[in-house]
C-alpha positions as CSV (number, residue, x, y, z in Angstrom):
1,M,30.7,2.4,-22.2
2,R,27.4,0.9,-23.1
3,N,24.0,2.3,-21.7
4,I,21.7,-1.0,-22.3
5,K,18.0,-0.2,-22.1
6,L,15.4,-2.8,-19.9
7,T,11.9,-3.4,-21.0
8,I,11.2,-5.9,-18.0
9,E,7.4,-8.1,-17.3
10,Y,8.1,-9.2,-14.4
11,D,4.7,-11.0,-12.1
12,G,5.4,-9.1,-8.5
13,K,4.1,-12.0,-5.9
14,R,7.2,-13.6,-4.2
15,Y,8.7,-10.4,-4.4
16,S,9.4,-7.6,-2.0
17,G,9.1,-4.8,-4.7
18,W,11.6,-3.3,-7.3
19,Q,14.1,-1.4,-5.5
20,R,16.5,-3.3,-3.8
21,L,17.1,-3.5,0.1
22,G,19.9,-5.4,0.9
23,D,18.2,-8.9,0.0
24,D,18.8,-8.8,-3.4
25,D,16.8,-12.5,-3.3
26,K,13.4,-10.5,-3.0
27,T,13.9,-7.7,-5.3
28,I,13.4,-7.2,-8.9
29,Q,16.3,-5.4,-9.3
30,G,18.1,-7.1,-7.0
31,K,17.4,-10.8,-9.3
32,I,17.8,-9.2,-11.8
33,E,21.6,-7.2,-11.2
34,K,23.0,-10.9,-9.9
35,V,21.8,-11.8,-13.5
36,L,23.8,-9.0,-15.0
37,H,26.9,-9.9,-13.0
38,Q,27.1,-13.6,-13.8
39,M,26.9,-12.2,-17.5
40,T,29.5,-9.5,-17.6
41,N,31.3,-9.9,-14.5
42,E,31.1,-6.5,-13.8
43,K,28.9,-4.9,-10.8
44,I,26.4,-3.5,-11.8
45,E,24.0,-1.1,-11.5
46,I,20.7,-1.0,-13.2
47,I,17.9,2.3,-12.4
48,G,14.8,2.1,-13.3
49,S,11.6,4.1,-14.5
50,G,10.6,3.9,-10.8
51,R,9.6,2.2,-7.7
52,T,7.3,-1.1,-7.7
53,D,5.5,-1.7,-4.0
54,A,5.9,-5.2,-3.3
55,G,3.1,-7.6,-4.4
56,T,3.4,-4.9,-7.7
57,H,3.2,-6.2,-11.2
58,A,4.9,-4.8,-14.8
59,R,4.0,-5.2,-18.5
60,G,6.6,-2.7,-19.3
61,Q,8.6,-1.7,-16.9
62,V,12.0,-0.1,-17.9
63,A,15.5,0.4,-16.8
64,N,19.2,0.6,-18.0
65,F,22.9,0.1,-17.0
66,K,26.5,0.8,-18.4
67,T,29.1,-2.2,-19.1
68,N,31.9,-2.4,-21.1
69,T,31.0,-5.5,-21.9
70,E,31.2,-7.0,-25.8
71,I,28.5,-9.5,-26.0
72,G,26.2,-8.6,-28.7
73,L,22.3,-7.8,-27.2
74,A,20.3,-11.0,-28.5
75,E,22.8,-12.6,-27.2
76,M,21.9,-11.0,-23.4
77,I,18.0,-11.7,-23.9
78,D,19.1,-14.7,-23.8
79,F,21.2,-15.5,-21.1
80,M,19.2,-12.7,-19.1
81,N,16.0,-15.4,-20.0
82,R,17.3,-18.7,-19.2
83,Y,19.3,-17.8,-15.6
84,L,16.4,-15.4,-14.0
85,P,13.4,-16.3,-12.7
86,R,10.4,-17.5,-14.6
87,D,8.5,-14.5,-12.7
88,I,11.1,-11.4,-14.4
89,V,11.4,-11.8,-18.2
90,I,13.0,-9.5,-20.5
91,K,10.3,-8.6,-23.2
92,R,13.2,-5.5,-24.6
93,I,16.7,-5.6,-25.0
94,E,18.2,-2.3,-26.7
95,E,21.4,-0.3,-27.2
96,M,20.8,3.7,-25.9
97,P,23.0,6.5,-26.1
98,E,25.1,7.7,-23.1
99,R,23.0,10.3,-21.7
100,F,19.5,7.4,-22.0
101,H,18.1,7.2,-18.0
102,A,15.2,5.4,-17.4
103,R,13.6,7.1,-14.6
104,Y,15.0,10.9,-15.4
105,N,14.0,10.7,-19.3
106,A,10.2,9.3,-18.8
107,V,7.6,11.7,-19.1
108,G,4.5,9.6,-18.7
109,K,3.2,6.1,-17.2
110,K,0.1,3.9,-17.8
111,Y,-1.0,1.8,-14.9
112,S,-3.5,-1.1,-14.7
113,Y,-5.7,-1.7,-11.6
114,Y,-8.0,-5.0,-11.5
115,V,-11.0,-5.3,-9.5
116,W,-12.8,-9.0,-8.6
117,N,-15.7,-7.4,-8.3
118,N,-18.2,-10.5,-7.4
119,V,-19.6,-12.3,-4.5
120,I,-18.4,-15.4,-4.9
121,P,-14.1,-15.1,-5.6
122,S,-11.7,-16.4,-8.0
123,A,-9.9,-18.7,-7.2
124,F,-8.0,-18.0,-10.3
125,E,-8.0,-14.0,-10.3
126,R,-6.9,-13.7,-6.2
127,N,-2.7,-12.8,-7.1
128,H,-3.5,-10.6,-9.7
129,S,-7.0,-8.6,-8.8
130,F,-8.6,-7.1,-5.4
131,Y,-11.6,-9.0,-4.7
132,F,-14.1,-6.5,-4.1
133,P,-17.6,-8.2,-3.4
134,Q,-19.9,-4.8,-3.0
135,E,-22.0,-3.1,-5.3
136,L,-20.5,-0.4,-6.9
137,D,-22.7,2.6,-9.2
138,M,-21.0,2.7,-12.7
139,D,-22.0,6.3,-13.1
140,K,-20.9,6.8,-10.2
141,L,-17.3,6.1,-10.9
142,N,-17.0,6.9,-13.6
143,A,-18.0,10.3,-13.2
144,A,-15.3,10.2,-10.4
145,C,-13.0,9.4,-13.2
146,E,-14.2,12.8,-14.9
147,K,-13.7,14.9,-11.8
148,L,-9.8,13.5,-11.3
149,M,-8.7,13.8,-14.6
150,G,-6.2,17.3,-15.2
151,T,-4.0,18.9,-13.6
152,H,-4.3,18.6,-9.6
153,D,-2.0,18.4,-6.6
154,F,-2.6,14.8,-6.0
155,I,-0.2,15.0,-2.3
156,G,-3.9,13.9,-0.3
157,F,-3.7,10.8,-3.1
158,S,-0.4,9.9,-1.9
159,A,1.5,8.7,1.3
160,L,4.4,11.0,1.5
161,K,4.4,12.9,4.6
162,K,6.0,15.8,2.9
163,S,7.7,16.6,-0.5
164,K,10.3,19.2,-1.4
165,K,9.8,18.6,-4.7
166,S,5.9,19.0,-6.5
167,T,3.2,17.3,-6.0
168,V,1.4,18.2,-9.2
169,R,0.5,15.6,-11.8
170,T,-1.2,15.4,-14.6
171,I,-4.0,12.3,-15.3
172,D,-4.8,12.2,-19.3
173,E,-6.8,9.3,-19.1
174,L,-8.3,7.3,-16.0
175,A,-10.8,4.8,-17.9
176,I,-12.6,1.6,-16.8
177,E,-13.6,-1.8,-18.8
178,R,-15.7,-4.0,-17.4
179,K,-15.5,-7.8,-18.7
180,G,-17.5,-10.4,-16.9
181,E,-16.8,-9.4,-13.1
182,M,-13.8,-7.8,-13.6
183,L,-13.4,-3.8,-13.5
184,H,-9.2,-3.3,-15.3
185,F,-8.6,0.9,-14.2
186,T,-6.6,2.2,-16.6
187,F,-4.3,5.6,-15.7
188,V,-2.5,6.7,-17.7
189,G,-0.5,9.9,-16.9
190,D,3.2,11.9,-16.8
191,G,3.9,10.8,-13.5
192,F,2.6,9.5,-10.1
193,L,3.5,10.2,-5.9
194,Y,4.0,7.2,-3.9
195,K,1.2,4.9,-3.8
196,M,-1.2,7.2,-5.6
197,V,-2.5,4.7,-7.5
198,R,-3.7,2.4,-5.1
199,I,-4.9,4.8,-3.0
200,L,-7.2,6.6,-5.7
201,M,-8.2,3.2,-5.8
202,G,-9.8,2.9,-3.2
203,T,-11.3,6.2,-3.4
204,L,-12.9,5.4,-5.7
205,L,-14.3,2.3,-4.8
206,E,-15.7,4.0,-1.7
207,I,-17.4,6.9,-4.0
208,G,-19.2,3.5,-6.2
209,T,-20.0,2.2,-3.0
210,G,-21.6,5.7,-2.1
211,A,-19.4,5.0,1.4
212,M,-17.8,8.9,-0.1
213,P,-19.6,11.8,-1.8
214,I,-18.0,12.8,-4.9
215,E,-17.3,16.3,-3.8
216,T,-15.1,14.5,-1.4
217,I,-12.3,14.6,-5.0
218,D,-13.0,18.3,-4.2
219,E,-12.0,18.4,-0.9
220,I,-8.4,16.3,-1.0
221,F,-7.5,18.2,-3.5
222,E,-8.6,21.9,-1.7
223,S,-7.9,19.8,1.7
224,K,-4.4,18.0,0.7
225,V,-4.9,15.6,4.0
226,R,-4.6,12.1,3.3
227,Q,-7.3,10.9,5.7
228,H,-9.7,12.3,4.0
229,A,-9.3,9.9,1.1
230,G,-10.0,6.2,0.2
231,E,-8.2,3.6,1.7
232,T,-4.8,2.2,0.0
233,V,-5.9,-0.9,-1.9
234,P,-3.8,-4.1,-2.3
235,A,-0.8,-4.0,-4.2
236,Q,-1.4,-7.2,-6.1
237,G,-4.6,-5.6,-8.0
238,L,-1.9,-3.4,-9.6
239,F,0.7,-3.4,-12.9
240,L,2.5,-1.3,-14.2
241,D,1.6,-1.3,-18.1
242,E,4.4,0.8,-19.8
243,V,6.3,3.7,-19.3
244,Y,6.7,6.8,-22.4
245,Y,10.3,8.7,-23.7
246,R,10.1,10.8,-26.2
247,S,10.9,10.1,-29.2
């Protein structure tokens, strides 16, 4: 069988997240599998690098699927982009070795989170950023980012109740860039727990307003208690930018 890798871009606004949950019309996975079935006449299950929540977007989600079809890659990408909804796009398609697995072979991910930080909301950015009108102290934000980087047990910054697997993760980069009213937060690490980026963002924003002291970060690492961290910010500001694999 052939093993095909997809790099996918999507606007998550209309969808119930990545993972097919029975209602194919409301998930990214379901939409893509439906088109692959049309194309190959095979029952195909695609494997994503990870799940994205309802409303979350992607510029570089990665998935793979197995098929017996002899259709060429150029014809595949043309067919898929012709029949997929316009808010789901296959950016790249590649033939991979049989053992390639989009989830298990991933060694890191890059996420972006966008905050519209102005008293006046934006009519255009509202579906792709979090409207946050309160004033933020950039020095406090940057200091909090520094404290969150490195290798830690992040279970206190996740929506996991408990986990049999390790919840230790490494954040290699956590940076902030401001362009006018828009704040762009970049997260790069070896992996992220369930809702971890959104909870980290809620914590950062509370520190940035002065509502939470920066020392709370150390307390959460030590206590591992989710309730001590900030709110879970909305999904529409979150983008999965890239998934990293060893070359």
